N, C-alpha and C positions, 0 to 999 in steps of 0.2 A: 429567610423574610426571603417573600415574595409579595409582589403586588393585591396580591391577593391576601389581605395581612390576617385574616381569619384561617384560613386553610393552611397560611405556613407556621401559626401561633397551633392550633393544632396538631400540625407537623411536629413543631421541638419542642411541643408541651408531651410528645408519647417517642420523643427521641429514643427516649431508652427501650422500647416495648420490643422483646425479639419476636423478630417472625419468620414468616417461611420454613425455614428448619429446621421440626420438632427435635426438640432436647437442646436446639444449638445455643450457645451462650460466647459472647464474644471472649474472647480470651486475655485482653485488657481488661474487662470491668472489675470493678471492685464496688462492694456492698460497705455503707456504713450505717448501722441505728443507735441512735442515745436516745435512749431519757429525758427529760428535758425536769433536772432537778433545780432547787432554792439556789444554791451554790453559780449554776449558771446563769442567774436571770435577773436581771435588771428590779428597781426599786417599783417598778411597775407587776411584774410578776411575769416579765413577759422574758423572752429566750433571750442575752445581747448578742446582737451582731456581731460584735466583735468576737465570740466564742461562737459561732456561728461560720464566720468565716475559719476561723482555726478549723475546723473539722473540717470543710470544705477543702481546704488546699492540703491537711494531710491526706484524705482520701484522694483526690485528682494524683497527689507526689506517689500513692501508692502505684496508681494508674500509669502515672509515669516511666516508674521504675520495674517495671512487670515485664513492661514494651524494650523499656529502651538493656536492659540488664544490668542495671549499673545505676552510681546516687546520680539522683536530678535537681535540681531546683526551679523554685518559680521567677518568667521575667519577666511578664506579665499578665494580666488579666483584663478580659475585655467588661464594659458597661454590665452592669447588674442591678436590676431593677428587684426590689424586697415588695413582691403583691400583698403580704399578709404578715401579721407577728405569730409569735409563737409562747402558745403559754402551759406555764410547768406543768407536769406531769402528760405533756403532749410527748408522742414520738418524734424522733428528729430521721428520718431515711435518707439519705445521701448517696446516688449511685453514681459514679465515672467513669470514664473508657476515652482509650484516645481514639480521635478519629482519624488523624491524620499522623504522617512522622513526614518531616521533610531532612535536612542534609544533620542535621544537631541538634533541631527544636520538635516539640509536637503540640498540636493542637490537643487538652482532652475538655469534652465536656459534664459539662456536672449538673445534675439533676434533686432540686433539696423539694422534699415533699414532707408536709405534717400530717403525722395519722394519733387517729383518734381512739385510745386502743377499749373506748365504752361505747362507742357507737359504731364503729368499725368503719370511721368516713375517712379519706383523703383528701386531699386537697394541694399543691403545687405550690413552694413558697418562692422559689426563683429557679433561674436557671444560668446558667455560667460559662465561658470558654475563657481557657484558661492557657497559658506558654509555657512549657516546662522546655530545661535545658539538661542535657546531659553531659554529667562534667569528666573533663577529660581524665584520662587513666595514665596509667604511666608507661603505655604502648604509645599517645600523643590522641589528637581529637579520635572522640566516639559519633562516628558515620550508622547510624541511626540503620534497621529495616523498614523495610517497608510495608503500610497497612492493607492488607488485602480486603477490601469490604468484602461481606456474604447474602449480606442484606439489602432491600431495594432501600432502605431508612439508615445501613451505613455507607451505601452506595453516595447518597444524598449526604452525608454528609463528610463525606471526605472531600465531594464534591466544593461542595460550600467551604469546606477549610481555605483551600488555596482562596478562595474571594476575600476571607476577612482577614488573614493573613496581608495579604495586600492594602486594605485597608488599615492594618494598625502600621502599615509602615510608611503610608502618607499621613496619617490623623497628626503628626505634631505639622505639616505644610498646611495643611486646613485650618488651620490654628492661628497661623502666621500670616495667613492669607486675608483672615475674617480682620484680624487689629489691622490692618495695613488700610483696610476700606475704611471710609466716614461712617460706616452706619454705626459700629461698636462706640467710635469716638462720641460722637454728637448723643448720646443716650448715656453719657459718665453728667450725669444729674446733680445738685447740692440739692437738697432738702434740709428748709428748716428744723422739724424736729426728728432729724435721722438720730443714728445713733452714731458715734463715732465708733471707729472700724476699731479703735486700739483698746474700747472697752473687753471687747471677744480675744480680743490676743489669750492664747494661751499658751505655758512651757511646761515641759515636763521631763525626766531622764530619767530608764533605764537601763538597770545593769542586764545585762545577756545572762544569764544563769543555766545551768545542764538540760530543767526541765523545758527550756525555750528554743531548745536548738534538737536537728537533726542526728542519725547515726555519721553525720560526717563534720560533726560540732559546727554547721553554718546554721542562722539563726530561723526558724520554721517562718517562710513568708508569712504562713496566714497568723503570725504571735506578733509579727509587726505592722499587720494589717489593726487587725485587735488593739494595739496599745493608740496606733491611729487613728479608732475609731473613739475611742477613751477620753483625748484628749481634743477631737471633734467636738464631741457631744456634753462636753464642757462649754467651751468656744461657744455654743447655738446655745447652752441652757444662761449664756451668759448675754445674747442676744434677747432674749424672749423672754426671760422671768418664769416659764416655763421647763416641763419637760420634752422633749423633744422625741420625736422618730423619726429612724435612716429611713430612706423610702429606694436612695440609689445611689452608687459611685459608679464614676465614668471610669472608661479605658484608662489606667498608670501602668509605669514601665518599671522594673525594678534595677536600679543603674547602678549598683553593684551589692555583694553580700557582705556581713557582718556575720561575726564567731561568737564563741563564747569570752566572758571578761569584756567586750565590749560596752562600750555606753550608746546608748541613743539616743540622741534630741531630738523630741518631739517638739514641735511648734502648729500650733492651728492658729486661723484668724476667719474671719466670717468678711467674705467679699461676691456680698449679694449669692453666695451658697459657702461653701466651707472649703479651705485650701490646707492640708498637709502637710507636714513636712518633714523625713527623717532624716536626721545629721546623723555621722557618728563623730563622736571624737574620744581624744588617748592622749599620745602625745603628739598627735599631728595635727594639724590647721582641720576642721568639720570639711567632711566630705557626704555630701548628698549623693544620699542612701534610697530613697521615692519621694514621690509626691504624688498626694489623692485630690481628687475633688468629690465633696460627700453633697445631697440635697438630703435635708432635712425637712418635717411639715408637723409643726403641732393641730394637735387633735382635740378640737369641745366635745363636750357632755356629748353628742349624735354621733362623735368620731365622726366631724366633717373637719377640714381645715381651715383654721384661720389665718389670715391676717397677718401678717408678721412686722417688724417695725421694719422702717428702711435703715441703709449704712449708708455713712459718711466715709468715703473712705481715705485713709491717710495720704497728707502730701504725697509719702514719695510712694503712694502703695494703689494709682491710678492703674497702673499697667494689671497687677492683678485684677482690680473693677472692672478690668475692659474686658479682660480675658474667662472673667468669669460672665458676661454678659454675652462671649462668642464663643464660648461651650455651651450657655443654652439655647441659641439659638440654634446650633447645632442638634443642640438634648431634643430640641422640637420639631424641625422640620425632618431629621430621619423617624420620629416615633406618628406625623403628620404621613410619610411617607411611605411605613410600611404597613398604616393601620387603615391604607385605604379599602374599599371591598370592591371586590370587583362587579356589585353587582349595582352599584350607582353611577351615577352621570353625574358631572362630567371622568369617565374610568381615568384620566391624564392629569396630571400634577403640575403646579409651575414648578420652571426650571430657573434657575439663577447659581454662579459659580458657587456660591457658599452652599447649596447643596449638593453639588455633582457630585463629589463623593459617593455619595450616599442615595443620590439617583441611578450614577451607574450601578453602584453594589445592588441596586435591587433589583434594577434591570439583565444584570448577569446573573442573579441569582434565580431569577423567577425561569429563566433559558435551563440551567441547569438543573432546579427541581421536575420541569418537563420531562428533560434527557431520562431520568432517574426512573419513570414511571415504566412499570412493565407488563401491563394492562389491556396495552395498546392492540384495537383490534382490524387485520388485513380489510380492507375492503373492498379493492381492487388491484393489480395489476397490470402490465404492460410491457412487453420487454425489459425485463427488470427493475420499471419503475413502477414502486410501491408505494401505494396511497392506504393511510394508516388514521382509525379514527378512534377517540376517548370520549365518553361521554360520561361524566362525572359531577356530580354536589349542582348539577341543573350547566352545567356549561360542559361543552365541545369543544375538543381540539383536534388538530386534524397535524398528522407529520409526512412530510414526503422522503426516500430514500433512493438515492441511487448510487453509484460508482462511475467513477471516470480516472481515466488515464493521463491524469493532469496529478503533478507533486504537490500533498498537502500546502506547502508553505507558499506556494502559488495560488492555488487555489481561492487559498483566506487572502492574497491583499488581490486580488479579481475582484471576489463577492464583496468586500468588506468597504469600497467605492459606491456609495451607492446611484455616484450620477451614473453608473455603465449599465447600472440592471434595467434599461430599461431598451438594451443590448438586446434582449431575449426576453422579458418580460412584456408581456403586451399590457399586462395592467401600472403601468409606469408609462404615464405619460411624459411628465416631465419630473426631472427632481435636480433641487439647488442646493448648495453646502450655504448652513444659514450660519454657523458658528462653527468654528472649529477648535472645540475647548478646547486640546489636546491630543496627543500622538493617540491617544485611544480611545476619547468620544467624540462626535458629531454631530448638531445637528442639523438638519435633512427639512427642505417645507418636497414633497411627493405628491404627484397631481394626477388621479388615478382620472380615465373615461366613464360618462355613466352605462352602466348596466339597462335600461331601456329606451329605445328611441325619444327624443328632444327632451330626457330628465335634464338634468344637472351632474355634472359627475361630480370626485370626491377629493375634499386633497386631507393630508394629515402630515402635524406637526410629526416629526416619528429624532429619537434621541438614539445611534447609534453606538455600543457600546465592543470593541472588539477587544479580542484576550487572545495572545499567545499559549501555548501551553504554557505548567507551570514545573511539569515534566514528563513524563514516554506513555503516563497513562493519564493525560488528558486531553484533553482537543481540542486544536483551537475556534473560537468563539466568536457569532457576529451578533449579538442582542440587538432587539429592536425596540421599542415603546416610543406608545406616545406623550408629548409634555406639550405644556401651554407656554407661548410668546409674547406677552404686552406686544411688542412688533408686529405679531403677527397674527392676528383677529383674524376671524372665518369673515369671510367677503361674500356675497351677493352670487358672486359665480361659480361658485363650490357648495357644497355638501360639509362642513370640516366630520370627516372621521377619526376613530380614536383606534389603534388599535395597544390590547392591553400585552402583549407578553407572543414576538417573533424572533426568529434567527436563524440561523445556522450553527453545526454541527459540526465539525469535518474531524476528519479521522486519518491519521497514517496510516495503513492495512501492509504497503510498502513503500520502494523510496518515488514510484511509475504509478500504483494504484492509491487514492484517496474515492472514502466513502463519504456524502456528503447525504446532512438529513436538514431538512429543514422543517420547521415546528410551528406552529400557530394558534391564538388559543384565540378560539372566533367570537367576534364579539357580531353586534348591527351592525358597525364601521364595511365588515370584512366580507361575512357571513355572504353578501346576494354574491360574489367572485369567486366563491366557491362552491355551494350547494349544489348545484346539477354535481359536480365529481364529487362531491358527500354520497349524496341519491345513487351514484351509481349509473345515471342519466346521460351521462358526458367523459370525455379524457380526456379534457383539457391540460388536468393537470402532466400527462404526457408529453402531453407536444410545449408544453411550456416547460418543463423540463431536460425532457429531448434539446431543443433550444440552450437553454441551460448549459449543457455537455459538448454542445457546438462553439459555443461562444468561449470557453474555456481552452477546449482544443487549439482554438482559433489561435487565442493568442499566449501562449503561456512559452513560445518559441520568442515573443516578446519582454515578459519579465523576465526569463531565463536569462537575458543576454545582460539586465540590470545589474550593475556593482550588490551586493551586502549590504552596503548601507543606505541606498537606495530602493529598499526593498519593509 
């Protein structure tokens, strides 16, 4: 995902298109093709989403096990949005491959397409990212080998996988923060014509048999998801008295395994949208296995979504109702942030604490995407400071590269504080902190001088997101993008400028040598400051980054004297 939503979607749609090396195939890639038979379909003659989830899980598990060399289990699945339904007679093609391995877990990317054998057409149905964990062996916990990206697309997904992992780890915190705010509380309204949530309640029991389990006698995650989709569909039918279509499943985590012989209790209820829980019982109390949140819609004869009845939560169901509102807000924030087109003005989107996680993800991901591009053109070089440009899709990007004799971590901390940038960058006239969101995200107001005599300067409201390396194969990152804040509207003294994507990648080449690369996706607000450099008419870029090098050299000792906690 990047601030250019169309560009990001195009890249994700071609996630598994092999490139660069003729005949190359990712060693973890697994393909599955299935023709949709009547036994796989629902009453409408369309492939059951539960069946599709089973196929997706099986394909992804095979990919994970191919990389790990041992059995693996499904730990979580990110949000899935189903763009199309699939009819009987069509072919489902599923491709899965491991994007990145961490210690004992790995991210597997899954792409699902539909093929019409009679017209030779293919179209995307969905893509998903699942996390699998290698099971312990007799020798103990498995240490996964690293994935080595070979193509530009693999490098992109490898880099973004670390940011997606970070989002998974803090997702629950975002829900908690939203529930503690007054917004979600105020929207819990009562309606006279509302359908009681109790009417939609469904409970079902499934016995785990050998066909439902893998070769390690654990229940397939996809099978559990299929059972959950079944009871969720029944709950949705009870609300709307019609046949609903599943459109999306929110991110969810498996809390524990189940095995052959276990009984799974599945419960579903509509709380603005469907929540489903799976519980394991036997000779012991119920144990929570999984929860999923699904969004359905009912289509009319013109295939347009119908308005559904409102829900009246049960007396003890207000929390679930409010959680549904919070999840809907997160989903809408995320869609808005990643769908903004870079050709539209304003380029920036509103910032508030509830969408901070997705804006931060979007900010860092956009910089990582730019960093993985391999078609940069060297424009000029002076004293080992290099300026590159990239012209693509009516957009102009540039990057500046140099090396400094300053440790990478110290370079990262010196460049992270934008208030100090005016010490070396003549374009930073003023810089103040507006909001310190957390240790990794800060909002600044930056003022720059006019590029023409007598003209007004520009100011920018910037979100600065910084990241330390996930492991030795990652750089330090400082990503910058514009946001809007109601507390800081444009003023008469300055023309409000916007930054779409900019920032630094900082690579440790040795204990004392660091490679710094600065990126900027040129926008109308930025272009006047760098156009002469890009055209080759000046070497201002060299002056600025030489000043940056001197600044880092002059201040490295002051940082080195600080204890690690202060850094």
